[in-house]
ROGUTI-79754 format. One record per residue (C-alpha): z negated, y negated, x negated. Coordinates in steps of 0.5 Angstrom, whole numbers, padded with zeros to 4 digits, always signed. Layout:
N
ZYX;...
# end
This chain:
714
-0272-0275+0226;-0269-0277+0233;-0267-0270+0235;-0275-0268+0233;-0277-0273+0239;-0272-0271+0244;-0275-0263+0244;-0282-0265+0248;-0278-0270+0253;-0274-0264+0255;-0280-0259+0256;-0283-0265+0260;-0277-0265+0264;-0277-0258+0266;-0284-0259+0268;-0285-0259+0276;-0288-0266+0279;-0294-0263+0281;-0297-0261+0275;-0295-0267+0272;-0299-0270+0278;-0305-0266+0278;-0311-0269+0275;-0316-0265+0269;-0322-0263+0273;-0328-0268+0272;-0333-0266+0267;-0340-0267+0270;-0345-0273+0266;-0348-0271+0260;-0356-0270+0263;-0361-0274+0261;-0367-0272+0258;-0373-0275+0261;-0379-0278+0256;-0383-0273+0259;-0379-0267+0257;-0378-0269+0250;-0386-0270+0249;-0387-0263+0252;-0382-0261+0247;-0386-0264+0242;-0392-0261+0243;-0390-0254+0244;-0385-0255+0237;-0392-0258+0233;-0396-0252+0236;-0393-0247+0234;-0391-0249+0228;-0383-0249+0228;-0378-0254+0228;-0374-0253+0233;-0372-0247+0238;-0367-0245+0243;-0367-0247+0250;-0365-0241+0255;-0358-0239+0256;-0355-0243+0263;-0354-0238+0268;-0348-0233+0269;-0342-0236+0273;-0342-0232+0281;-0339-0226+0281;-0332-0227+0284;-0330-0226+0291;-0324-0220+0293;-0318-0224+0294;-0320-0230+0292;-0319-0234+0286;-0324-0237+0283;-0324-0245+0281;-0324-0247+0275;-0331-0248+0272;-0331-0254+0268;-0335-0254+0261;-0342-0258+0261;-0342-0262+0256;-0350-0261+0252;-0356-0265+0255;-0357-0271+0251;-0363-0268+0247;-0365-0261+0245;-0372-0258+0243;-0370-0260+0236;-0375-0265+0231;-0369-0266+0227;-0365-0269+0235;-0372-0272+0237;-0374-0276+0230;-0367-0280+0232;-0368-0281+0239;-0367-0289+0243;-0374-0290+0244;-0378-0291+0238;-0384-0288+0241;-0380-0282+0241;-0378-0282+0234;-0385-0284+0232;-0389-0278+0236;-0382-0273+0233;-0384-0275+0226;-0391-0274+0227;-0390-0267+0229;-0385-0266+0223;-0391-0267+0218;-0396-0262+0222;-0391-0256+0222;-0391-0257+0215;-0385-0254+0213;-0382-0256+0207;-0375-0256+0211;-0379-0262+0214;-0379-0267+0207;-0370-0268+0209;-0372-0270+0217;-0378-0275+0215;-0374-0278+0209;-0368-0282+0213;-0373-0285+0218;-0376-0288+0212;-0371-0293+0213;-0372-0294+0221;-0372-0300+0223;-0378-0300+0227;-0384-0300+0222;-0388-0296+0227;-0383-0290+0225;-0384-0292+0218;-0391-0291+0218;-0391-0284+0221;-0386-0282+0218;-0389-0283+0211;-0396-0281+0213;-0392-0275+0216;-0389-0274+0208;-0397-0274+0206;-0399-0269+0211;-0393-0264+0209;-0396-0265+0201;-0391-0264+0197;-0390-0267+0191;-0382-0267+0192;-0383-0273+0196;-0385-0279+0191;-0379-0281+0190;-0377-0282+0198;-0383-0285+0199;-0384-0290+0192;-0379-0295+0195;-0384-0297+0201;-0389-0299+0197;-0386-0306+0196;-0384-0305+0204;-0384-0312+0208;-0389-0309+0213;-0396-0308+0210;-0398-0302+0214;-0392-0299+0212;-0393-0300+0205;-0401-0298+0206;-0398-0291+0209;-0394-0290+0204;-0399-0291+0198;-0404-0286+0203;-0398-0281+0203;-0397-0281+0195;-0405-0280+0194;-0404-0274+0198;-0398-0271+0195;-0401-0272+0188;-0396-0277+0185;-0400-0279+0179;-0394-0283+0177;-0394-0288+0182;-0401-0290+0181;-0400-0296+0178;-0396-0299+0183;-0401-0297+0188;-0405-0301+0184;-0401-0307+0184;-0400-0306+0192;-0409-0306+0192;-0410-0312+0188;-0404-0316+0191;-0408-0315+0198;-0416-0316+0195;-0414-0323+0195;-0412-0324+0202;-0417-0328+0206;-0417-0322+0211;-0420-0318+0205;-0424-0323+0202;-0428-0325+0209;-0429-0318+0210;-0436-0317+0211;-0440-0311+0208;-0441-0306+0213;-0435-0308+0216;-0431-0301+0220;-0426-0305+0225;-0421-0301+0225;-0415-0302+0226;-0417-0309+0221;-0412-0314+0220;-0406-0310+0217;-0407-0313+0209;-0413-0310+0209;-0412-0303+0212;-0406-0303+0207;-0412-0305+0201;-0416-0299+0204;-0410-0294+0204;-0409-0296+0197;-0416-0295+0195;-0417-0288+0198;-0410-0286+0195;-0412-0288+0188;-0419-0284+0189;-0414-0278+0190;-0410-0280+0184;-0416-0279+0179;-0414-0287+0178;-0419-0291+0176;-0415-0295+0171;-0411-0298+0178;-0417-0298+0182;-0421-0303+0177;-0414-0307+0176;-0415-0308+0183;-0422-0309+0185;-0425-0312+0179;-0426-0318+0175;-0429-0315+0169;-0435-0311+0171;-0436-0316+0178;-0433-0313+0184;-0428-0317+0187;-0431-0316+0194;-0437-0312+0197;-0433-0309+0203;-0436-0302+0203;-0428-0298+0201;-0429-0301+0194;-0436-0299+0193;-0433-0292+0195;-0427-0292+0191;-0431-0293+0185;-0436-0288+0187;-0431-0282+0188;-0427-0283+0182;-0433-0280+0177;-0431-0285+0171;-0437-0287+0166;-0434-0295+0167;-0436-0296+0173;-0442-0296+0172;-0444-0303+0172;-0440-0305+0177;-0444-0299+0181;-0450-0303+0179;-0449-0309+0181;-0446-0306+0188;-0453-0302+0189;-0455-0310+0190;-0451-0311+0196;-0452-0314+0202;-0448-0308+0206;-0452-0301+0207;-0446-0297+0206;-0444-0301+0199;-0451-0299+0197;-0451-0292+0198;-0444-0291+0196;-0447-0295+0189;-0452-0290+0190;-0449-0283+0190;-0443-0286+0184;-0449-0287+0180;-0452-0280+0182;-0445-0277+0180;-0445-0280+0174;-0452-0279+0172;-0453-0286+0169;-0459-0287+0166;-0460-0294+0167;-0460-0293+0174;-0466-0289+0175;-0470-0295+0176;-0467-0299+0181;-0466-0293+0185;-0473-0292+0185;-0474-0299+0187;-0470-0297+0194;-0475-0292+0196;-0481-0297+0196;-0483-0298+0203;-0482-0305+0202;-0474-0304+0200;-0473-0303+0207;-0467-0299+0205;-0466-0295+0211;-0464-0288+0212;-0456-0288+0209;-0459-0292+0201;-0466-0288+0202;-0462-0281+0203;-0457-0283+0197;-0463-0286+0192;-0466-0280+0193;-0461-0275+0192;-0458-0280+0185;-0465-0279+0183;-0465-0272+0183;-0458-0272+0179;-0460-0277+0174;-0466-0272+0173;-0471-0278+0174;-0478-0275+0173;-0481-0282+0174;-0479-0282+0182;-0484-0275+0183;-0489-0279+0186;-0485-0283+0191;-0481-0276+0193;-0488-0272+0193;-0490-0279+0198;-0483-0278+0202;-0484-0271+0203;-0491-0271+0205;-0492-0277+0210;-0490-0274+0218;-0488-0282+0219;-0483-0281+0215;-0475-0279+0218;-0475-0272+0218;-0469-0271+0215;-0471-0276+0209;-0476-0271+0208;-0472-0266+0208;-0468-0269+0202;-0474-0271+0198;-0477-0264+0198;-0469-0262+0195;-0470-0267+0190;-0476-0265+0188;-0474-0257+0187;-0467-0260+0183;-0472-0264+0178;-0477-0258+0178;-0483-0262+0176;-0490-0258+0177;-0492-0266+0180;-0488-0264+0186;-0491-0257+0186;-0497-0258+0190;-0492-0261+0195;-0488-0256+0195;-0493-0251+0197;-0496-0255+0203;-0490-0256+0207;-0488-0247+0206;-0493-0247+0212;-0490-0254+0216;-0489-0253+0223;-0481-0255+0222;-0477-0249+0220;-0472-0253+0217;-0478-0257+0212;-0481-0249+0211;-0474-0247+0209;-0473-0253+0203;-0480-0252+0201;-0479-0244+0199;-0473-0247+0195;-0477-0252+0192;-0483-0248+0191;-0479-0242+0187;-0475-0248+0183;-0480-0251+0180;-0485-0245+0178;-0482-0239+0179;-0487-0235+0177;-0493-0238+0181;-0488-0237+0187;-0487-0230+0186;-0495-0229+0187;-0496-0234+0193;-0490-0230+0196;-0494-0223+0195;-0499-0225+0200;-0494-0229+0205;-0492-0225+0212;-0485-0226+0213;-0484-0233+0217;-0482-0233+0224;-0476-0236+0223;-0470-0233+0221;-0467-0239+0219;-0473-0239+0213;-0473-0231+0212;-0465-0233+0211;-0467-0239+0206;-0472-0234+0203;-0467-0229+0201;-0462-0233+0198;-0468-0236+0193;-0469-0228+0191;-0463-0228+0189;-0465-0233+0183;-0471-0230+0181;-0470-0223+0176;-0467-0216+0180;-0473-0212+0177;-0478-0217+0180;-0475-0218+0188;-0470-0212+0189;-0475-0208+0192;-0476-0213+0197;-0469-0216+0198;-0468-0208+0200;-0472-0209+0205;-0470-0215+0208;-0463-0211+0210;-0467-0208+0216;-0469-0215+0219;-0469-0216+0226;-0465-0221+0226;-0458-0220+0224;-0457-0228+0222;-0461-0225+0216;-0457-0220+0213;-0452-0224+0210;-0455-0228+0205;-0459-0221+0204;-0452-0218+0202;-0450-0225+0198;-0456-0225+0193;-0456-0217+0192;-0449-0219+0189;-0451-0225+0185;-0456-0220+0182;-0451-0215+0181;-0456-0209+0183;-0453-0202+0182;-0453-0199+0188;-0449-0206+0191;-0443-0202+0192;-0447-0196+0196;-0451-0202+0200;-0444-0206+0201;-0440-0199+0204;-0446-0198+0209;-0445-0205+0212;-0437-0204+0213;-0440-0200+0220;-0444-0206+0222;-0443-0208+0229;-0444-0215+0226;-0438-0219+0224;-0442-0224+0219;-0445-0218+0216;-0440-0215+0215;-0435-0220+0212;-0442-0221+0207;-0441-0214+0205;-0434-0215+0204;-0435-0220+0199;-0441-0216+0196;-0435-0210+0195;-0430-0215+0193;-0436-0217+0186;-0437-0209+0185;-0430-0207+0183;-0433-0201+0184;-0428-0195+0184;-0425-0194+0191;-0427-0201+0193;-0420-0202+0195;-0419-0197+0199;-0425-0198+0202;-0423-0205+0204;-0416-0203+0206;-0419-0198+0211;-0424-0204+0213;-0418-0209+0215;-0415-0203+0220;-0422-0203+0223;-0422-0210+0223;-0415-0210+0227;-0419-0210+0233;-0424-0215+0232;-0424-0222+0236;-0425-0226+0230;-0421-0227+0224;-0426-0228+0218;-0427-0220+0217;-0420-0219+0216;-0420-0226+0212;-0425-0225+0207;-0421-0217+0206;-0415-0221+0204;-0419-0225+0199;-0423-0219+0196;-0417-0216+0195;-0413-0221+0191;-0420-0221+0186;-0418-0214+0185;-0411-0215+0183;-0404-0216+0186;-0403-0209+0186;-0408-0208+0191;-0408-0214+0195;-0399-0215+0196;-0398-0210+0201;-0404-0212+0206;-0402-0219+0205;-0395-0218+0207;-0398-0214+0214;-0403-0220+0215;-0397-0224+0216;-0395-0221+0222;-0403-0222+0224;-0404-0223+0232;-0409-0229+0229;-0405-0234+0226;-0410-0236+0222;-0410-0229+0218;-0402-0231+0217;-0404-0237+0214;-0409-0234+0210;-0405-0229+0208;-0398-0233+0206;-0403-0238+0202;-0405-0232+0198;-0399-0228+0197;-0396-0235+0194;-0402-0235+0190;-0402-0227+0188;-0394-0229+0186;-0392-0235+0186;-0385-0233+0184;-0384-0229+0190;-0380-0232+0197;-0386-0232+0201;-0383-0230+0208;-0384-0234+0214;-0390-0233+0219;-0388-0239+0224;-0389-0238+0231;-0395-0238+0233;-0397-0232+0237;-0403-0235+0241;-0402-0238+0248;-0403-0246+0248;-0409-0249+0250;-0406-0252+0256;-0399-0252+0258;-0394-0257+0254;-0391-0260+0260;-0398-0262+0263;-0398-0269+0265;-0405-0271+0263;-0404-0268+0255;-0396-0272+0255;-0399-0279+0258;-0407-0278+0260;-0408-0283+0266;-0415-0285+0261;-0419-0282+0257;-0425-0278+0258;-0432-0279+0255;-0436-0273+0253;-0444-0274+0255;-0449-0270+0249;-0455-0269+0251;-0461-0268+0246;-0468-0268+0246;-0469-0275+0243;-0463-0277+0248;-0455-0278+0250;-0450-0278+0245;-0443-0281+0248;-0437-0280+0245;-0429-0282+0248;-0425-0277+0246;-0418-0278+0243;-0413-0275+0248;-0406-0278+0246;-0408-0277+0239;-0411-0269+0239;-0409-0268+0245;-0409-0260+0245;-0416-0261+0241;-0419-0265+0246;-0416-0261+0252;-0420-0255+0248;-0426-0258+0248;-0426-0260+0255;-0424-0253+0257;-0431-0250+0253;-0435-0255+0256;-0434-0253+0263;-0435-0246+0261;-0441-0248+0258;-0440-0246+0252;-0444-0252+0248;-0451-0252+0253;-0457-0249+0249;-0454-0249+0242;-0458-0250+0236;-0455-0256+0232;-0454-0251+0226;-0451-0256+0220;-0454-0263+0219;-0453-0267+0212;-0456-0274+0212;-0452-0279+0211;-0446-0274+0212;-0445-0270+0218;-0449-0267+0224;-0445-0260+0225;-0445-0256+0233;-0441-0252+0237;-0444-0244+0233;-0445-0240+0238;-0449-0236+0233;-0453-0242+0230;-0451-0240+0223;-0445-0243+0222;-0440-0236+0223;-0439-0237+0230;-0434-0239+0235;-0431-0238+0241;-0427-0232+0239;-0420-0235+0238;-0417-0242+0234;-0413-0248+0235;-0408-0252+0230;-0410-0258+0227;-0408-0264+0231;-0408-0269+0224;-0407-0276+0225;-0409-0284+0222;-0416-0284+0226;-0421-0285+0220;-0427-0283+0219;-0433-0288+0220;-0439-0287+0223;-0439-0284+0230;-0432-0281+0229;-0432-0273+0231;-0428-0269+0228;-0426-0260+0228;-0430-0256+0223;-0425-0252+0220;-0425-0246+0214;-0418-0248+0211;-0412-0251+0215;-0411-0250+0223;-0418-0246+0224;-0421-0250+0229;-0424-0248+0235;-0431-0250+0237;-0435-0252+0231;-0434-0260+0231;-0439-0266+0227;-0439-0273+0228;-0440-0277+0222;-0446-0281+0220;-0443-0286+0216;-0435-0288+0212;-0433-0281+0210;-0426-0283+0208;-0425-0276+0204;-0424-0273+0211;-0418-0277+0213;-0412-0274+0215;-0415-0267+0213;-0420-0265+0220;-0418-0267+0226;-0420-0273+0229;-0421-0273+0237;-0427-0277+0239;-0431-0284+0237;-0438-0284+0240;-0438-0291+0244;-0446-0290+0246;-0453-0286+0242;-0452-0287+0234;-0459-0288+0234;-0460-0281+0237;-0455-0278+0232;-0459-0281+0226;-0465-0277+0229;-0463-0270+0230;-0465-0265+0225;-0463-0258+0223;-0465-0253+0229;-0465-0258+0234;-0462-0256+0240;-0456-0259+0244;-0460-0259+0251;-0452-0260+0255;-0445-0263+0255;-0442-0266+0261;-0435-0269+0260;-0433-0276+0265;-0425-0275+0266;-0425-0282+0270;-0425-0279+0277;-0431-0273+0277;-0436-0269+0272;-0433-0263+0269;-0440-0259+0266;
# end
């Protein structure tokens, strides 16, 4: 043992004294990554839909100087952080951890589940809540085991977010526990004190948890758990609107007695949801109380009246036809209520409504004329064809498009000639409806008509032709679609290419797989997303290659201070002929979406556009330069799904599927919880809700401006 110890001692004694006294080169301190850099990384990672990226390599050392011995270069330590969500989610700062957790959810990579699961035990409750929310965004059932314990967390909001996520991933096994949580909070003073129409957000933590629990149970179709939480027999424990929403949305006949009671509630939202639920259930005993809501003395308000009108049509209440005729024919009635009344007359198909529908076919407002055309054709198809024979083509493309859709419900031998003639309409926005109807009627020359339209200059016409070909399935269809796909590669928009992918899938895996794999590298991220989804559908067992990162450039640099730490929240002023709607942009929750909107405003993009979609008591939708719902800015942006709920006046980004936002936006008329965490909420109306209610389909936006806190942007 001693001999072994002597060897190094002897060797050390032979070393020069200078070597023993020379200190090692000092290593530099680890560089501290500032918070703004971390936030910029997070923005980039979530926008490019990746969990990490590599930093550029450090510059090489300077070349040696001849005759001079190079100085030793100390090895630099790694920085204190890196552009990796697995690192950022463990940051010392809770704000960074919370934001990184949200980014993992937005990336939607299943590998993110392993990153988020440990964060469910974070010491900061806001971080735990966000980790749960993010697991819901990823949406995979394997997260159920990790999320379920949070239903008993000490913090109510963590429990609520865990319930929400379990609803998002379809964890039916958790319904009982979620119901118990909601039932516990139903007795809390913050819930029992709620007024029926209270939309305050965020509400008290216990009220938020109660609400999120109910919404989760709706997504799980768990009536028993909902009833256990909110009913004493058939009596609701509160008239607060989330209860009525849950009972109507779950669509269970056992909810009818409670919905009938809520139809008499004080709140307009609770009554509107109750009416909607009774209509969906087609509950026969609901006709009389629903009809009473249409009487002038009821003073029911827009939300309740519209829901009652629709419900009466669903129930089949022909006794309501006189009231509907009165509403439809009275010019003093709200325009959107008249529209709903005409549509209800068409759905009920009562001869008593025919004269009103025919009279309104010549109304001054194209929206009402279009609804009347549909109603008249539904009530009496034979007389409609006779009346139509003596009518000139309508001056509005919207009405002509509606007529084309109606003709697709009539016998092909009666309307086929007229439909084919409409293929030459002067307005290309009519043609897609014509092609759709020809496909529905399965006319003999459908294949030839659709092939000819594949060369049209209008992308919406080509998309409709593709859809028609997908239904024809004639010989040569697959080859024609594949050739059309190559032509569509030059398009600025993704619509035609994705329609072709869908049509090829309908023809079978052998026809679709090669083109789907080609589309995984498309120049447009939206096409890649759709191709990946369709490949998984065609062959669920096959391994689908990754499609990240996003190929498109960001709207703004990721390190832009206005994105990372905005000094204020810009306000948008949307000017209409009825007045101005003002909404505040949610620049913290949806920075890129908000910036995209502002950039479009600065280009004058929205000025003069028609409001192409209004669904009363649901949404007003705008932002389509075509005016038919098929237009956009020529690019797409990624979703920025967040915790903001859809309440009255919430502004959201319209989608076709995930990550297909651009310029089309909508504003909610009333609470719409089924949209929560599925569409990017990026604003909230602060003034002009009365103006919002007056907007009709086809009205124009006069001008849109943005006040950024220092100057106007328009």
